[in-house]
C-alpha positions in Angstrom: 20.8 -21.6 -20.1 23.7 -22.9 -18.0 25.8 -25.7 -19.6 24.9 -29.2 -18.4 27.4 -32.0 -17.3 27.0 -35.3 -19.2 29.5 -37.4 -17.1 31.3 -37.7 -13.8 35.0 -37.7 -13.0 37.9 -35.3 -13.8 37.0 -35.2 -17.4 33.7 -33.4 -18.1 31.9 -33.1 -21.4 30.1 -29.7 -21.7 26.9 -29.4 -23.6 25.5 -26.1 -24.8 22.6 -24.9 -26.9 24.6 -22.4 -28.9 26.5 -22.7 -32.1 29.7 -24.0 -30.5 30.5 -27.8 -30.7 30.6 -29.9 -27.5 34.0 -30.0 -25.8 35.8 -31.9 -23.1 36.8 -29.8 -20.0 39.3 -30.9 -17.3 37.8 -30.2 -14.0 41.0 -30.2 -12.0 42.2 -26.9 -13.5 40.5 -23.6 -13.7 41.0 -23.1 -17.4 39.7 -26.6 -18.1 43.0 -27.7 -19.9 44.6 -30.9 -18.8 48.1 -30.7 -17.1 50.4 -33.5 -15.8 50.7 -31.5 -12.6 47.0 -31.5 -11.9 46.9 -35.2 -12.6 49.8 -35.8 -10.2 48.0 -33.8 -7.5 44.9 -36.0 -7.9 47.0 -39.2 -7.5 48.9 -37.8 -4.6 45.7 -36.7 -2.8 44.3 -40.2 -3.3 47.4 -41.8 -1.9 47.3 -39.6 1.1 43.7 -40.5 1.8 44.7 -44.2 1.6 47.6 -43.8 4.1 45.4 -41.9 6.5 42.8 -44.7 6.4 45.4 -47.5 6.8 46.8 -47.7 10.4 49.7 -49.9 9.3 50.9 -47.3 6.9 50.8 -44.6 9.6 52.9 -46.8 11.8 55.4 -47.4 9.0 55.7 -43.7 8.5 56.6 -43.3 12.2 59.1 -46.1 11.9 61.0 -44.3 9.1 61.0 -41.1 11.2 62.4 -42.9 14.3 66.0 -42.3 15.1 67.6 -45.7 14.4 70.0 -47.4 12.1 68.9 -48.0 8.5 69.2 -51.8 9.0 66.8 -51.6 11.9 64.3 -49.6 10.0 64.4 -51.9 7.0 64.0 -54.9 9.3 61.0 -53.3 11.2 59.4 -52.4 7.8 59.7 -56.0 6.5 58.6 -57.4 9.9 55.4 -55.3 10.1 54.6 -56.1 6.5 55.5 -59.9 7.0 58.2 -59.7 4.4 61.1 -61.1 6.3 62.5 -64.4 4.9 61.2 -66.6 7.6 60.6 -70.3 6.7 57.0 -69.9 6.2 57.5 -66.9 3.9 60.1 -68.7 1.9 57.7 -71.6 1.4 55.1 -69.1 0.2 57.6 -68.1 -2.5 57.9 -71.8 -3.5 61.3 -72.2 -2.0 61.7 -75.8 -0.9 62.5 -76.2 2.8 62.7 -79.5 4.7 60.3 -80.1 7.5 62.9 -80.1 10.2 64.6 -77.0 8.8 61.4 -75.1 9.0 61.2 -75.3 12.8 62.1 -72.4 15.0 65.7 -72.9 15.8 65.3 -71.2 19.2 62.7 -73.5 20.7 62.2 -76.3 18.1 58.6 -76.6 19.0 56.8 -74.6 16.2 57.2 -73.8 12.6 59.1 -70.5 12.1 56.8 -67.6 11.3 57.3 -63.9 12.1 54.7 -63.9 14.9 56.3 -67.0 16.4 59.9 -65.9 16.1 59.3 -62.5 17.6 56.4 -63.0 20.1 55.2 -66.5 20.7 58.6 -68.3 21.0 59.5 -68.9 24.7 62.9 -67.4 24.1 61.5 -64.3 22.5 58.9 -63.9 25.3 61.7 -64.2 27.8 63.6 -61.4 26.1 60.6 -59.1 26.1 59.9 -60.0 29.8 63.5 -59.3 30.7 63.5 -55.9 29.0 60.3 -54.9 30.7 61.6 -55.9 34.1 64.8 -54.0 33.5 62.9 -50.8 32.8 60.4 -51.4 35.5 57.4 -51.2 33.2 54.4 -53.6 32.9 52.0 -53.9 30.1 50.3 -56.2 27.6 52.3 -58.1 24.9 49.7 -58.6 22.1 50.0 -61.6 19.8 50.2 -59.4 16.7 53.3 -57.8 15.4 51.8 -54.3 14.7 49.8 -54.3 18.0 52.8 -55.6 19.9 54.9 -52.5 18.6 52.0 -50.0 19.4 51.7 -51.5 22.9 55.4 -51.4 23.7 55.6 -47.8 22.4 52.9 -46.8 24.8 54.3 -48.4 27.9 55.8 -45.1 29.1 54.8 -41.5 29.1 54.2 -39.6 25.9 57.8 -38.2 26.0 59.1 -41.7 26.0 57.3 -43.0 23.0 59.9 -42.3 20.4 62.6 -43.8 22.7 60.5 -47.0 23.3 59.7 -47.3 19.6 63.5 -47.1 18.8 64.1 -49.7 21.5 61.4 -52.0 20.1 63.2 -51.7 16.7 66.7 -52.4 18.3 65.2 -55.5 20.0 63.7 -57.0 16.9 66.6 -56.2 14.7 69.1 -58.0 17.1 66.6 -60.9 17.5 66.6 -61.3 13.7 70.4 -61.0 13.6 70.7 -63.6 16.4 68.2 -65.8 14.5 70.4 -65.7 11.4 73.7 -66.4 13.4 71.9 -69.3 15.1 70.5 -70.8 11.9 73.6 -70.3 9.6 76.5 -70.1 12.0 75.5 -72.5 14.7 75.2 -69.8 17.5 73.1 -70.9 20.6 70.1 -68.9 21.6 71.1 -67.3 24.9 68.4 -65.0 26.3 70.6 -63.2 28.9 73.4 -62.6 26.4 70.9 -61.2 23.9 69.4 -58.8 26.5 72.8 -57.6 27.4 73.6 -57.1 23.7 70.4 -55.1 23.4 71.3 -52.9 26.3 74.7 -52.1 24.9 73.5 -51.5 21.4 70.7 -49.2 22.6 73.2 -47.3 24.8 75.1 -46.6 21.7 71.9 -45.5 19.8 71.0 -43.1 22.7 74.4 -41.4 22.3 74.5 -41.5 18.5 71.0 -40.4 17.8 70.6 -38.2 20.9 67.5 -40.0 22.1 67.9 -38.4 25.5 69.7 -35.4 27.1 69.9 -37.1 30.5 73.4 -37.8 31.8 73.2 -41.5 32.5 76.3 -43.5 33.3 77.0 -46.8 31.4 77.2 -48.7 34.8 73.7 -47.3 35.8 72.3 -48.2 32.4 73.6 -51.8 32.6 72.2 -52.3 36.1 69.6 -54.9 36.8 66.8 -52.2 37.1 67.0 -49.0 35.2 64.4 -46.3 35.7 62.8 -45.3 32.4 62.0 -41.9 33.9 65.7 -41.1 34.1 65.8 -40.6 30.4 
C-alpha cells in the first residue's frame, strides 16, 4: 500500500506498513532531506506573494527603480510609509512638542501631518496647481499620499510615467527640504520661488539621469508653459 501523510506543511511524517520505522520527510526537496536553501526559497516565495498582494509595496518598488537622487528616493519611501518626522509622527514616538510648534509652519491653520503638509496645505496645493499649469496637464489630486503619487504619474501618456514619477519625487523632496528650512532656519514659504527651484532641480535631473532624449533649451523649460509632449 502507498504511504499515508499524517500532517500538513513542509515537514511530513511518513507512515508505512513494513518493518521500517516512521520517518520525517522534507517536502521541499526531492530527496526528502532538509536544506537551508530550500527553506530560504520557501520564505522568498512567501515574501514575493506578499509584495504582489500589497499595492503600496509595488509602488515602493517602482520608486526605488525611478531615476532620482538617493535623498529623494528615501524621502518618498518615508513619505509613502508615513515615516517622515512630522509633528504628529514625533508625538506618536512620545517626543514632546508644544501645541503652537505642532502647527503647519506654512499655513498655521492645521496640525502638521504628512497628508496636510504635502497635499492639504493651501501652499502645497498651490505648488501642485502651479506645476500642472506649467506642464499644461489637468487631473485629480487625491487626498491620499499613495493615490496622489499614482494619479500624478498617470497624468501623461505611458511613455511619460517614469518622468512624472521622478518629478513627483523631486517636488515632495524639495517641499520637505523647504519645510525644514522654514521650521529650523526661519525661511519664508514662497510658492513661486519653490516652483522655480523645482523646475531648475528637475532640469538637472533630466540631464543627469537622461530622463529624456529631447533637445529642450533651458529657457524653453523655464517658460510659463511647457509642453510635456516635448520630452
